[in-house]
A tleap script that builds the chain and sets N, CA, C and O, in Angstrom:
source leaprc.protein.ff14SB
mol = sequence {
  NMET THR ASN TYR LEU LYS ASP MET LYS GLU
  PHE MET PHE TYR ILE ARG ASN GLU LYS ASP
  ALA LYS LYS SER LEU THR SER ASN GLU HIE
  MET ALA PHE ILE LYS LYS CYS GLU THR TYR
  ILE GLY ILE LEU LYS SER GLU ASN LYS LEU
  ILE ALA ALA GLN PRO ILE VAL ARG GLU GLY
  VAL VAL ILE ARG LYS SER LYS ASN GLY TRP
  THR GLU THR ASP VAL GLU THR ASP ALA GLU
  THR GLN VAL GLY TYR TYR HIE ILE LEU ALA
  ARG ASP ILE ASP GLU ALA ILE LYS ILE ALA
  LYS ASP ASN PRO GLU PHE GLU TYR VAL PRO
  SER ALA SER ILE GLU VAL ARG PRO VAL LYS
  THR GLN GLU THR GLU THR GLY PHE VAL TYR
  PRO THR LYS ASP ASN LYS TYR HIE ALA GLN
  CARG
}
set mol.1.N position { 0.847 -1.175 0.000 }
set mol.1.CA position { 0.000 0.000 0.000 }
set mol.1.C position { 0.893 1.240 0.000 }
set mol.1.O position { 1.870 1.313 0.746 }
set mol.2.N position { 0.554 2.191 -0.827 }
set mol.2.CA position { 1.366 3.397 -0.887 }
set mol.2.C position { 1.121 4.257 0.347 }
set mol.2.O position { 0.094 4.130 1.014 }
set mol.3.N position { 2.081 5.137 0.642 }
set mol.3.CA position { 1.900 6.062 1.764 }
set mol.3.C position { 0.683 6.944 1.555 }
set mol.3.O position { 0.014 7.324 2.517 }
set mol.4.N position { 0.392 7.272 0.297 }
set mol.4.CA position { -0.770 8.105 -0.022 }
set mol.4.C position { -2.032 7.482 0.559 }
set mol.4.O position { -2.788 8.162 1.253 }
set mol.5.N position { -2.274 6.205 0.288 }
set mol.5.CA position { -3.487 5.556 0.780 }
set mol.5.C position { -3.458 5.384 2.288 }
set mol.5.O position { -4.506 5.465 2.930 }
set mol.6.N position { -2.288 5.150 2.875 }
set mol.6.CA position { -2.193 5.013 4.330 }
set mol.6.C position { -2.600 6.299 5.030 }
set mol.6.O position { -3.183 6.258 6.114 }
set mol.7.N position { -2.300 7.437 4.422 }
set mol.7.CA position { -2.607 8.727 5.029 }
set mol.7.C position { -4.054 9.164 4.814 }
set mol.7.O position { -4.492 10.153 5.401 }
set mol.8.N position { -4.787 8.451 3.994 }
set mol.8.CA position { -6.158 8.836 3.678 }
set mol.8.C position { -7.135 8.263 4.695 }
set mol.8.O position { -6.911 7.200 5.274 }
set mol.9.N position { -8.218 8.994 4.895 }
set mol.9.CA position { -9.305 8.556 5.769 }
set mol.9.C position { -10.555 8.383 4.912 }
set mol.9.O position { -10.685 8.984 3.845 }
set mol.10.N position { -11.459 7.556 5.396 }
set mol.10.CA position { -12.696 7.327 4.659 }
set mol.10.C position { -13.792 8.266 5.142 }
set mol.10.O position { -13.903 8.563 6.332 }
set mol.11.N position { -14.599 8.726 4.188 }
set mol.11.CA position { -15.741 9.587 4.482 }
set mol.11.C position { -16.929 9.130 3.660 }
set mol.11.O position { -16.778 8.602 2.558 }
set mol.12.N position { -18.110 9.339 4.211 }
set mol.12.CA position { -19.353 9.088 3.486 }
set mol.12.C position { -20.018 10.421 3.212 }
set mol.12.O position { -20.070 11.295 4.078 }
set mol.13.N position { -20.522 10.565 2.009 }
set mol.13.CA position { -21.376 11.697 1.656 }
set mol.13.C position { -22.780 11.121 1.515 }
set mol.13.O position { -23.016 10.255 0.673 }
set mol.14.N position { -23.692 11.588 2.318 }
set mol.14.CA position { -25.087 11.183 2.202 }
set mol.14.C position { -25.820 12.314 1.490 }
set mol.14.O position { -25.984 13.402 2.042 }
set mol.15.N position { -26.255 12.053 0.276 }
set mol.15.CA position { -26.920 13.055 -0.544 }
set mol.15.C position { -28.408 13.034 -0.199 }
set mol.15.O position { -29.065 11.999 -0.310 }
set mol.16.N position { -28.926 14.171 0.212 }
set mol.16.CA position { -30.342 14.286 0.561 }
set mol.16.C position { -30.990 15.346 -0.331 }
set mol.16.O position { -30.363 16.309 -0.771 }
set mol.17.N position { -32.284 15.111 -0.569 }
set mol.17.CA position { -33.015 16.032 -1.408 }
set mol.17.C position { -34.498 15.933 -1.122 }
set mol.17.O position { -34.975 14.953 -0.551 }
set mol.18.N position { -35.219 16.967 -1.530 }
set mol.18.CA position { -36.664 16.877 -1.461 }
set mol.18.C position { -37.094 15.742 -2.375 }
set mol.18.O position { -36.481 15.497 -3.414 }
set mol.19.N position { -38.141 15.061 -1.981 }
set mol.19.CA position { -38.567 13.843 -2.679 }
set mol.19.C position { -38.719 14.051 -4.189 }
set mol.19.O position { -38.260 13.220 -4.972 }
set mol.20.N position { -39.350 15.135 -4.601 }
set mol.20.CA position { -39.622 15.356 -6.024 }
set mol.20.C position { -38.775 16.471 -6.627 }
set mol.20.O position { -39.177 17.079 -7.619 }
set mol.21.N position { -37.624 16.747 -6.052 }
set mol.21.CA position { -36.815 17.902 -6.450 }
set mol.21.C position { -36.417 17.889 -7.920 }
set mol.21.O position { -36.370 18.948 -8.547 }
set mol.22.N position { -36.135 16.744 -8.474 }
set mol.22.CA position { -35.654 16.699 -9.859 }
set mol.22.C position { -36.779 16.716 -10.887 }
set mol.22.O position { -36.514 16.767 -12.087 }
set mol.23.N position { -38.030 16.673 -10.436 }
set mol.23.CA position { -39.151 16.723 -11.381 }
set mol.23.C position { -39.216 18.052 -12.116 }
set mol.23.O position { -39.788 18.127 -13.204 }
set mol.24.N position { -38.640 19.099 -11.541 }
set mol.24.CA position { -38.670 20.411 -12.192 }
set mol.24.C position { -37.649 20.515 -13.320 }
set mol.24.O position { -37.700 21.462 -14.106 }
set mol.25.N position { -36.720 19.558 -13.416 }
set mol.25.CA position { -35.713 19.587 -14.484 }
set mol.25.C position { -36.323 19.120 -15.803 }
set mol.25.O position { -37.120 18.182 -15.831 }
set mol.26.N position { -35.942 19.780 -16.890 }
set mol.26.CA position { -36.334 19.292 -18.208 }
set mol.26.C position { -35.531 18.029 -18.505 }
set mol.26.O position { -34.570 17.734 -17.794 }
set mol.27.N position { -35.898 17.294 -19.520 }
set mol.27.CA position { -35.146 16.076 -19.856 }
set mol.27.C position { -33.705 16.423 -20.232 }
set mol.27.O position { -32.787 15.670 -19.908 }
set mol.28.N position { -33.498 17.545 -20.909 }
set mol.28.CA position { -32.130 17.968 -21.258 }
set mol.28.C position { -31.336 18.344 -20.016 }
set mol.28.O position { -30.157 18.005 -19.912 }
set mol.29.N position { -31.972 19.047 -19.059 }
set mol.29.CA position { -31.297 19.403 -17.817 }
set mol.29.C position { -30.955 18.150 -17.015 }
set mol.29.O position { -29.876 18.052 -16.431 }
set mol.30.N position { -31.884 17.191 -16.992 }
set mol.30.CA position { -31.635 15.949 -16.255 }
set mol.30.C position { -30.467 15.187 -16.871 }
set mol.30.O position { -29.624 14.660 -16.145 }
set mol.31.N position { -30.408 15.121 -18.201 }
set mol.31.CA position { -29.296 14.450 -18.877 }
set mol.31.C position { -27.985 15.176 -18.606 }
set mol.31.O position { -26.961 14.528 -18.390 }
set mol.32.N position { -27.992 16.504 -18.614 }
set mol.32.CA position { -26.782 17.278 -18.310 }
set mol.32.C position { -26.330 17.008 -16.877 }
set mol.32.O position { -25.134 16.884 -16.615 }
set mol.33.N position { -27.289 16.915 -15.945 }
set mol.33.CA position { -26.975 16.596 -14.552 }
set mol.33.C position { -26.302 15.224 -14.456 }
set mol.33.O position { -25.277 15.083 -13.790 }
set mol.34.N position { -26.871 14.224 -15.113 }
set mol.34.CA position { -26.296 12.873 -15.079 }
set mol.34.C position { -24.877 12.882 -15.644 }
set mol.34.O position { -23.977 12.264 -15.074 }
set mol.35.N position { -24.677 13.569 -16.747 }
set mol.35.CA position { -23.344 13.646 -17.358 }
set mol.35.C position { -22.341 14.325 -16.424 }
set mol.35.O position { -21.190 13.898 -16.333 }
set mol.36.N position { -22.775 15.384 -15.728 }
set mol.36.CA position { -21.866 16.056 -14.774 }
set mol.36.C position { -21.529 15.130 -13.616 }
set mol.36.O position { -20.401 15.136 -13.125 }
set mol.37.N position { -22.499 14.332 -13.174 }
set mol.37.CA position { -22.222 13.355 -12.108 }
set mol.37.C position { -21.200 12.334 -12.584 }
set mol.37.O position { -20.287 11.974 -11.841 }
set mol.38.N position { -21.348 11.864 -13.823 }
set mol.38.CA position { -20.391 10.915 -14.370 }
set mol.38.C position { -18.995 11.526 -14.435 }
set mol.38.O position { -18.012 10.849 -14.135 }
set mol.39.N position { -18.897 12.789 -14.820 }
set mol.39.CA position { -17.606 13.485 -14.869 }
set mol.39.C position { -17.017 13.621 -13.470 }
set mol.39.O position { -15.830 13.367 -13.266 }
set mol.40.N position { -17.854 14.025 -12.498 }
set mol.40.CA position { -17.432 14.171 -11.100 }
set mol.40.C position { -16.889 12.839 -10.570 }
set mol.40.O position { -15.836 12.801 -9.934 }
set mol.41.N position { -17.607 11.762 -10.836 }
set mol.41.CA position { -17.171 10.423 -10.418 }
set mol.41.C position { -15.854 10.066 -11.108 }
set mol.41.O position { -14.951 9.524 -10.472 }
set mol.42.N position { -15.741 10.363 -12.392 }
set mol.42.CA position { -14.508 10.081 -13.131 }
set mol.42.C position { -13.304 10.806 -12.552 }
set mol.42.O position { -12.217 10.236 -12.456 }
set mol.43.N position { -13.495 12.055 -12.168 }
set mol.43.CA position { -12.401 12.827 -11.558 }
set mol.43.C position { -11.985 12.197 -10.234 }
set mol.43.O position { -10.794 12.014 -9.980 }
set mol.44.N position { -12.967 11.861 -9.384 }
set mol.44.CA position { -12.644 11.240 -8.100 }
set mol.44.C position { -11.920 9.904 -8.295 }
set mol.44.O position { -10.980 9.593 -7.563 }
set mol.45.N position { -12.357 9.117 -9.280 }
set mol.45.CA position { -11.683 7.841 -9.563 }
set mol.45.C position { -10.251 8.078 -10.022 }
set mol.45.O position { -9.335 7.387 -9.575 }
set mol.46.N position { -10.047 9.048 -10.911 }
set mol.46.CA position { -8.706 9.301 -11.442 }
set mol.46.C position { -7.747 9.799 -10.357 }
set mol.46.O position { -6.534 9.625 -10.470 }
set mol.47.N position { -8.295 10.417 -9.310 }
set mol.47.CA position { -7.482 10.899 -8.198 }
set mol.47.C position { -7.387 9.873 -7.063 }
set mol.47.O position { -6.869 10.187 -5.991 }
set mol.48.N position { -7.883 8.652 -7.291 }
set mol.48.CA position { -7.907 7.582 -6.282 }
set mol.48.C position { -8.602 8.022 -4.993 }
set mol.48.O position { -8.174 7.662 -3.897 }
set mol.49.N position { -9.673 8.800 -5.132 }
set mol.49.CA position { -10.418 9.275 -3.965 }
set mol.49.C position { -11.806 8.660 -3.856 }
set mol.49.O position { -12.542 8.968 -2.918 }
set mol.50.N position { -12.174 7.805 -4.786 }
set mol.50.CA position { -13.514 7.228 -4.773 }
set mol.50.C position { -13.459 5.743 -4.452 }
set mol.50.O position { -12.739 4.984 -5.101 }
set mol.51.N position { -14.221 5.338 -3.451 }
set mol.51.CA position { -14.385 3.914 -3.137 }
set mol.51.C position { -15.655 3.413 -3.802 }
set mol.51.O position { -15.650 2.359 -4.438 }
set mol.52.N position { -16.755 4.168 -3.658 }
set mol.52.CA position { -18.031 3.779 -4.266 }
set mol.52.C position { -18.937 4.997 -4.352 }
set mol.52.O position { -18.784 5.955 -3.594 }
set mol.53.N position { -19.884 4.948 -5.286 }
set mol.53.CA position { -20.905 5.986 -5.410 }
set mol.53.C position { -22.102 5.371 -6.107 }
set mol.53.O position { -21.960 4.708 -7.134 }
set mol.54.N position { -23.273 5.591 -5.550 }
set mol.54.CA position { -24.476 5.070 -6.182 }
set mol.54.C position { -25.683 5.914 -5.809 }
set mol.54.O position { -25.787 6.403 -4.685 }
set mol.55.N position { -26.608 6.082 -6.774 }
set mol.55.CA position { -27.888 6.689 -6.427 }
set mol.55.C position { -28.732 5.650 -5.690 }
set mol.55.O position { -28.501 4.447 -5.811 }
set mol.56.N position { -29.697 6.126 -4.936 }
set mol.56.CA position { -30.587 5.227 -4.205 }
set mol.56.C position { -32.005 5.433 -4.727 }
set mol.56.O position { -32.473 6.566 -4.839 }
set mol.57.N position { -32.675 4.346 -5.042 }
set mol.57.CA position { -34.045 4.395 -5.534 }
set mol.57.C position { -34.925 4.997 -4.442 }
set mol.57.O position { -34.748 4.705 -3.259 }
set mol.58.N position { -35.853 5.821 -4.839 }
set mol.58.CA position { -36.695 6.534 -3.869 }
set mol.58.C position { -37.900 5.712 -3.447 }
set mol.58.O position { -39.045 6.152 -3.546 }
set mol.59.N position { -37.614 4.517 -2.979 }
set mol.59.CA position { -38.645 3.659 -2.403 }
set mol.59.C position { -37.986 2.801 -1.342 }
set mol.59.O position { -36.765 2.643 -1.340 }
set mol.60.N position { -38.769 2.255 -0.457 }
set mol.60.CA position { -38.229 1.439 0.624 }
set mol.60.C position { -38.936 1.771 1.924 }
set mol.60.O position { -39.931 2.496 1.934 }
set mol.61.N position { -38.424 1.242 3.007 }
set mol.61.CA position { -39.039 1.459 4.312 }
set mol.61.C position { -37.987 1.808 5.353 }
set mol.61.O position { -36.816 1.452 5.221 }
set mol.62.N position { -38.424 2.506 6.385 }
set mol.62.CA position { -37.620 2.753 7.578 }
set mol.62.C position { -38.218 1.867 8.653 }
set mol.62.O position { -39.416 1.946 8.926 }
set mol.63.N position { -37.394 1.016 9.272 }
set mol.63.CA position { -37.903 0.150 10.339 }
set mol.63.C position { -37.418 0.658 11.683 }
set mol.63.O position { -36.302 1.160 11.819 }
set mol.64.N position { -38.286 0.515 12.671 }
set mol.64.CA position { -37.944 0.902 14.042 }
set mol.64.C position { -38.472 -0.164 14.974 }
set mol.64.O position { -39.535 -0.740 14.741 }
set mol.65.N position { -37.724 -0.422 16.031 }
set mol.65.CA position { -38.168 -1.366 17.051 }
set mol.65.C position { -38.514 -0.590 18.309 }
set mol.65.O position { -37.764 0.286 18.740 }
set mol.66.N position { -39.637 -0.916 18.881 }
set mol.66.CA position { -40.052 -0.292 20.134 }
set mol.66.C position { -40.464 -1.404 21.105 }
set mol.66.O position { -40.379 -2.589 20.782 }
set mol.67.N position { -40.904 -1.007 22.279 }
set mol.67.CA position { -41.371 -1.996 23.258 }
set mol.67.C position { -42.546 -2.808 22.723 }
set mol.67.O position { -42.743 -3.960 23.109 }
set mol.68.N position { -43.318 -2.201 21.838 }
set mol.68.CA position { -44.520 -2.852 21.308 }
set mol.68.C position { -44.271 -3.621 20.013 }
set mol.68.O position { -45.217 -4.155 19.432 }
set mol.69.N position { -43.051 -3.691 19.557 }
set mol.69.CA position { -42.746 -4.417 18.322 }
set mol.69.C position { -42.143 -3.520 17.266 }
set mol.69.O position { -41.556 -2.483 17.576 }
set mol.70.N position { -42.286 -3.914 16.042 }
set mol.70.CA position { -41.680 -3.229 14.903 }
set mol.70.C position { -42.678 -2.322 14.206 }
set mol.70.O position { -43.870 -2.622 14.132 }
set mol.71.N position { -42.164 -1.193 13.690 }
set mol.71.CA position { -42.967 -0.349 12.807 }
set mol.71.C position { -42.196 -0.177 11.512 }
set mol.71.O position { -40.965 -0.188 11.502 }
set mol.72.N position { -42.922 -0.020 10.433 }
set mol.72.CA position { -42.344 0.241 9.118 }
set mol.72.C position { -43.009 1.481 8.559 }
set mol.72.O position { -44.235 1.577 8.525 }
set mol.73.N position { -42.194 2.435 8.118 }
set mol.73.CA position { -42.700 3.658 7.509 }
set mol.73.C position { -42.163 3.734 6.096 }
set mol.73.O position { -40.961 3.588 5.874 }
set mol.74.N position { -43.043 3.961 5.148 }
set mol.74.CA position { -42.656 4.080 3.746 }
set mol.74.C position { -41.814 5.346 3.553 }
set mol.74.O position { -42.224 6.424 3.982 }
set mol.75.N position { -40.645 5.231 2.916 }
set mol.75.CA position { -39.792 6.409 2.717 }
set mol.75.C position { -40.448 7.436 1.804 }
set mol.75.O position { -40.087 8.612 1.840 }
set mol.76.N position { -41.398 7.012 0.996 }
set mol.76.CA position { -42.064 7.952 0.093 }
set mol.76.C position { -42.890 8.987 0.848 }
set mol.76.O position { -43.267 10.007 0.270 }
set mol.77.N position { -43.180 8.749 2.125 }
set mol.77.CA position { -43.945 9.724 2.905 }
set mol.77.C position { -43.068 10.848 3.428 }
set mol.77.O position { -43.586 11.875 3.866 }
set mol.78.N position { -41.760 10.680 3.395 }
set mol.78.CA position { -40.845 11.718 3.870 }
set mol.78.C position { -40.744 12.857 2.846 }
set mol.78.O position { -40.677 12.608 1.643 }
set mol.79.N position { -40.734 14.088 3.324 }
set mol.79.CA position { -40.572 15.242 2.421 }
set mol.79.C position { -39.163 15.272 1.846 }
set mol.79.O position { -38.962 15.651 0.692 }
set mol.80.N position { -38.181 14.864 2.665 }
set mol.80.CA position { -36.790 14.814 2.225 }
set mol.80.C position { -36.301 13.387 2.380 }
set mol.80.O position { -36.659 12.697 3.335 }
set mol.81.N position { -35.481 12.950 1.437 }
set mol.81.CA position { -34.996 11.571 1.491 }
set mol.81.C position { -33.555 11.496 1.016 }
set mol.81.O position { -33.063 12.395 0.334 }
set mol.82.N position { -32.892 10.420 1.380 }
set mol.82.CA position { -31.540 10.193 0.883 }
set mol.82.C position { -31.658 9.681 -0.544 }
set mol.82.O position { -32.391 8.729 -0.810 }
set mol.83.N position { -30.934 10.317 -1.462 }
set mol.83.CA position { -31.034 9.966 -2.874 }
set mol.83.C position { -29.765 9.328 -3.425 }
set mol.83.O position { -29.735 8.890 -4.575 }
set mol.84.N position { -28.714 9.275 -2.603 }
set mol.84.CA position { -27.483 8.658 -3.062 }
set mol.84.C position { -26.397 8.775 -2.023 }
set mol.84.O position { -26.580 9.380 -0.966 }
set mol.85.N position { -25.255 8.181 -2.347 }
set mol.85.CA position { -24.112 8.270 -1.445 }
set mol.85.C position { -22.820 8.204 -2.244 }
set mol.85.O position { -22.778 7.693 -3.363 }
set mol.86.N position { -21.775 8.734 -1.639 }
set mol.86.CA position { -20.415 8.601 -2.137 }
set mol.86.C position { -19.573 8.134 -0.962 }
set mol.86.O position { -19.695 8.666 0.141 }
set mol.87.N position { -18.731 7.155 -1.188 }
set mol.87.CA position { -17.776 6.671 -0.187 }
set mol.87.C position { -16.419 7.075 -0.732 }
set mol.87.O position { -15.969 6.554 -1.752 }
set mol.88.N position { -15.768 8.008 -0.046 }
set mol.88.CA position { -14.553 8.599 -0.613 }
set mol.88.C position { -13.370 8.500 0.341 }
set mol.88.O position { -13.512 8.148 1.512 }
set mol.89.N position { -12.214 8.817 -0.193 }
set mol.89.CA position { -10.984 8.946 0.583 }
set mol.89.C position { -10.548 10.408 0.554 }
set mol.89.O position { -10.578 11.052 -0.494 }
set mol.90.N position { -10.145 10.922 1.704 }
set mol.90.CA position { -9.630 12.290 1.800 }
set mol.90.C position { -8.643 12.348 2.961 }
set mol.90.O position { -8.679 11.511 3.862 }
set mol.91.N position { -7.769 13.337 2.929 }
set mol.91.CA position { -6.785 13.481 4.011 }
set mol.91.C position { -7.450 13.831 5.334 }
set mol.91.O position { -7.029 13.364 6.392 }
set mol.92.N position { -8.504 14.665 5.268 }
set mol.92.CA position { -9.177 15.112 6.492 }
set mol.92.C position { -10.573 15.615 6.133 }
set mol.92.O position { -10.954 15.629 4.962 }
set mol.93.N position { -11.329 16.027 7.146 }
set mol.93.CA position { -12.703 16.486 6.915 }
set mol.93.C position { -12.744 17.720 6.033 }
set mol.93.O position { -13.684 17.882 5.255 }
set mol.94.N position { -11.749 18.597 6.130 }
set mol.94.CA position { -11.727 19.794 5.290 }
set mol.94.C position { -11.634 19.431 3.808 }
set mol.94.O position { -12.331 20.012 2.976 }
set mol.95.N position { -10.772 18.470 3.486 }
set mol.95.CA position { -10.676 18.042 2.086 }
set mol.95.C position { -11.970 17.359 1.656 }
set mol.95.O position { -12.426 17.559 0.530 }
set mol.96.N position { -12.567 16.559 2.532 }
set mol.96.CA position { -13.830 15.881 2.208 }
set mol.96.C position { -14.926 16.910 1.918 }
set mol.96.O position { -15.694 16.741 0.971 }
set mol.97.N position { -15.005 17.961 2.712 }
set mol.97.CA position { -16.003 19.014 2.497 }
set mol.97.C position { -15.762 19.712 1.160 }
set mol.97.O position { -16.707 20.002 0.426 }
set mol.98.N position { -14.507 19.977 0.850 }
set mol.98.CA position { -14.170 20.613 -0.432 }
set mol.98.C position { -14.631 19.730 -1.595 }
set mol.98.O position { -15.191 20.228 -2.571 }
set mol.99.N position { -14.396 18.434 -1.489 }
set mol.99.CA position { -14.825 17.498 -2.532 }
set mol.99.C position { -16.349 17.509 -2.642 }
set mol.99.O position { -16.888 17.530 -3.749 }
set mol.100.N position { -17.039 17.496 -1.519 }
set mol.100.CA position { -18.509 17.475 -1.521 }
set mol.100.C position { -19.084 18.731 -2.167 }
set mol.100.O position { -20.102 18.656 -2.856 }
set mol.101.N position { -18.452 19.878 -1.955 }
set mol.101.CA position { -18.955 21.134 -2.514 }
set mol.101.C position { -18.924 21.150 -4.041 }
set mol.101.O position { -19.633 21.939 -4.665 }
set mol.102.N position { -18.107 20.283 -4.648 }
set mol.102.CA position { -18.038 20.199 -6.112 }
set mol.102.C position { -19.123 19.295 -6.695 }
set mol.102.O position { -19.223 19.175 -7.916 }
set mol.103.N position { -19.931 18.661 -5.856 }
set mol.103.CA position { -20.943 17.722 -6.335 }
set mol.103.C position { -21.990 18.452 -7.190 }
set mol.103.O position { -22.477 19.511 -6.794 }
set mol.104.N position { -22.339 17.895 -8.361 }
set mol.104.CA position { -23.307 18.531 -9.262 }
set mol.104.C position { -24.712 18.717 -8.675 }
set mol.104.O position { -25.488 19.512 -9.204 }
set mol.105.N position { -25.050 18.016 -7.614 }
set mol.105.CA position { -26.373 18.196 -6.990 }
set mol.105.C position { -26.642 19.670 -6.717 }
set mol.105.O position { -27.746 20.157 -6.957 }
set mol.106.N position { -25.632 20.382 -6.216 }
set mol.106.CA position { -25.832 21.769 -5.824 }
set mol.106.C position { -26.122 22.680 -7.016 }
set mol.106.O position { -26.831 23.677 -6.880 }
set mol.107.N position { -25.581 22.342 -8.171 }
set mol.107.CA position { -25.799 23.154 -9.365 }
set mol.107.C position { -27.205 22.973 -9.926 }
set mol.107.O position { -27.789 23.917 -10.456 }
set mol.108.N position { -27.749 21.765 -9.811 }
set mol.108.CA position { -29.012 21.452 -10.467 }
set mol.108.C position { -30.224 21.421 -9.537 }
set mol.108.O position { -31.351 21.604 -9.995 }
set mol.109.N position { -30.015 21.194 -8.254 }
set mol.109.CA position { -31.140 21.026 -7.343 }
set mol.109.C position { -30.909 21.886 -6.091 }
set mol.109.O position { -30.144 21.500 -5.208 }
set mol.110.N position { -31.564 23.045 -6.016 }
set mol.110.CA position { -31.329 23.966 -4.899 }
set mol.110.C position { -31.619 23.381 -3.513 }
set mol.110.O position { -31.047 23.842 -2.525 }
set mol.111.N position { -32.483 22.391 -3.421 }
set mol.111.CA position { -32.817 21.816 -2.112 }
set mol.111.C position { -31.834 20.740 -1.654 }
set mol.111.O position { -32.003 20.170 -0.575 }
set mol.112.N position { -30.818 20.459 -2.455 }
set mol.112.CA position { -29.863 19.396 -2.127 }
set mol.112.C position { -29.050 19.733 -0.884 }
set mol.112.O position { -28.735 20.893 -0.618 }
set mol.113.N position { -28.718 18.690 -0.133 }
set mol.113.CA position { -27.769 18.816 0.969 }
set mol.113.C position { -26.906 17.562 0.984 }
set mol.113.O position { -27.336 16.490 0.557 }
set mol.114.N position { -25.695 17.710 1.477 }
set mol.114.CA position { -24.788 16.570 1.593 }
set mol.114.C position { -24.273 16.523 3.018 }
set mol.114.O position { -23.675 17.477 3.514 }
set mol.115.N position { -24.517 15.402 3.660 }
set mol.115.CA position { -23.994 15.165 4.999 }
set mol.115.C position { -22.624 14.513 4.817 }
set mol.115.O position { -22.523 13.461 4.186 }
set mol.116.N position { -21.584 15.115 5.353 }
set mol.116.CA position { -20.214 14.604 5.237 }
set mol.116.C position { -19.838 14.005 6.582 }
set mol.116.O position { -19.811 14.701 7.597 }
set mol.117.N position { -19.542 12.687 6.583 }
set mol.117.CA position { -19.266 11.996 7.842 }
set mol.117.C position { -18.024 11.117 7.712 }
set mol.117.O position { -17.870 10.409 6.717 }
set mol.118.N position { -17.132 11.156 8.713 }
set mol.118.CA position { -15.994 10.230 8.719 }
set mol.118.C position { -16.494 8.809 8.980 }
set mol.118.O position { -17.485 8.606 9.681 }
set mol.119.N position { -15.797 7.838 8.408 }
set mol.119.CA position { -16.121 6.434 8.605 }
set mol.119.C position { -15.176 5.857 9.650 }
set mol.119.O position { -13.963 6.055 9.578 }
set mol.120.N position { -15.730 5.153 10.610 }
set mol.120.CA position { -14.907 4.481 11.614 }
set mol.120.C position { -14.525 3.126 11.030 }
set mol.120.O position { -15.384 2.274 10.804 }
set mol.121.N position { -13.252 2.936 10.790 }
set mol.121.CA position { -12.789 1.703 10.143 }
set mol.121.C position { -12.254 0.670 11.127 }
set mol.121.O position { -12.108 -0.504 10.789 }
set mol.122.N position { -11.958 1.121 12.360 }
set mol.122.CA position { -11.346 0.218 13.334 }
set mol.122.C position { -11.751 0.631 14.740 }
set mol.122.O position { -11.872 1.821 15.031 }
set mol.123.N position { -11.961 -0.350 15.613 }
set mol.123.CA position { -12.250 -0.082 17.016 }
set mol.123.C position { -10.946 0.171 17.766 }
set mol.123.O position { -10.022 -0.640 17.716 }
set mol.124.N position { -10.884 1.285 18.448 }
set mol.124.CA position { -9.687 1.652 19.200 }
set mol.124.C position { -9.412 0.660 20.324 }
set mol.124.O position { -8.275 0.232 20.523 }
set mol.125.N position { -10.467 0.298 21.059 }
set mol.125.CA position { -10.295 -0.548 22.242 }
set mol.125.C position { -9.869 -1.982 21.919 }
set mol.125.O position { -9.079 -2.577 22.652 }
set mol.126.N position { -10.391 -2.534 20.824 }
set mol.126.CA position { -10.117 -3.949 20.539 }
set mol.126.C position { -9.218 -4.166 19.326 }
set mol.126.O position { -8.686 -5.260 19.137 }
set mol.127.N position { -9.043 -3.128 18.501 }
set mol.127.CA position { -8.259 -3.292 17.284 }
set mol.127.C position { -9.031 -3.944 16.149 }
set mol.127.O position { -8.473 -4.163 15.074 }
set mol.128.N position { -10.325 -4.263 16.369 }
set mol.128.CA position { -11.146 -4.896 15.332 }
set mol.128.C position { -11.237 -3.981 14.120 }
set mol.128.O position { -11.583 -2.806 14.246 }
set mol.129.N position { -10.923 -4.528 12.929 }
set mol.129.CA position { -11.020 -3.790 11.679 }
set mol.129.C position { -12.330 -4.197 11.013 }
set mol.129.O position { -12.560 -5.374 10.736 }
set mol.130.N position { -13.182 -3.213 10.761 }
set mol.130.CA position { -14.460 -3.505 10.122 }
set mol.130.C position { -14.222 -4.015 8.710 }
set mol.130.O position { -13.398 -3.470 7.975 }
set mol.131.N position { -14.947 -5.062 8.333 }
set mol.131.CA position { -14.698 -5.681 7.030 }
set mol.131.C position { -15.178 -4.817 5.862 }
set mol.131.O position { -16.204 -4.142 5.935 }
set mol.132.N position { -14.409 -4.866 4.807 }
set mol.132.CA position { -14.799 -4.308 3.522 }
set mol.132.C position { -14.571 -5.407 2.508 }
set mol.132.O position { -14.116 -6.496 2.857 }
set mol.133.N position { -14.876 -5.136 1.285 }
set mol.133.CA position { -14.722 -6.161 0.261 }
set mol.133.C position { -13.311 -6.747 0.262 }
set mol.133.O position { -13.135 -7.960 0.141 }
set mol.134.N position { -12.302 -5.872 0.401 }
set mol.134.CA position { -10.930 -6.383 0.392 }
set mol.134.C position { -10.017 -5.705 1.408 }
set mol.134.O position { -8.832 -6.031 1.483 }
set mol.135.N position { -10.540 -4.780 2.180 }
set mol.135.CA position { -9.780 -4.062 3.211 }
set mol.135.C position { -8.480 -3.435 2.691 }
set mol.135.O position { -7.571 -3.189 3.484 }
set mol.136.N position { -8.367 -3.173 1.398 }
set mol.136.CA position { -7.118 -2.618 0.882 }
set mol.136.C position { -6.886 -1.188 1.336 }
set mol.136.O position { -5.759 -0.700 1.246 }
set mol.137.N position { -7.926 -0.489 1.827 }
set mol.137.CA position { -7.753 0.891 2.251 }
set mol.137.C position { -7.432 0.994 3.737 }
set mol.137.O position { -7.071 2.068 4.218 }
set mol.138.N position { -7.557 -0.099 4.462 }
set mol.138.CA position { -7.391 -0.056 5.912 }
set mol.138.C position { -5.975 -0.482 6.313 }
set mol.138.O position { -5.472 -1.520 5.882 }
set mol.139.N position { -5.368 0.328 7.127 }
set mol.139.CA position { -4.061 -0.035 7.680 }
set mol.139.C position { -4.297 -1.003 8.841 }
set mol.139.O position { -5.105 -0.718 9.724 }
set mol.140.N position { -3.624 -2.106 8.848 }
set mol.140.CA position { -3.729 -3.071 9.952 }
set mol.140.C position { -2.798 -2.603 11.063 }
set mol.140.O position { -1.609 -2.384 10.834 }
set mol.141.N position { -3.340 -2.454 12.256 }
set mol.141.CA position { -2.514 -1.967 13.374 }
set mol.141.C position { -2.201 -3.090 14.312 }
set mol.141.O position { -1.518 -2.885 15.314 }
savepdb mol mol.pdb
quit
């Protein structure tokens, strides 16, 4: 593993938007948005900063457990929903925020927000390394 990857930390970008935010885009605007996302992803890949990125279908359920059992709420009832994610590598939270600010969501959908969160890859107390497909990004301590 190169020193570059050893010095990198993992971050998740949770892309949120109003449920029907993209309905106001024309078909040409929507295609331009998709193309800009593809370019953004290509840049992150070329800089070895992208682990994964995928849109999320706007259907599904939120489950909760309570004393009385389980409840399921349809995500379509939420005014705002998660519409995608990016799993990236960055030196620190400041670099991760800078990367997130370049996301095309902000150019095309004014209601977009991105939650930028560090990923915990290892337990400090036990040394347990959380599994990934190949753990190539995790330094074994």
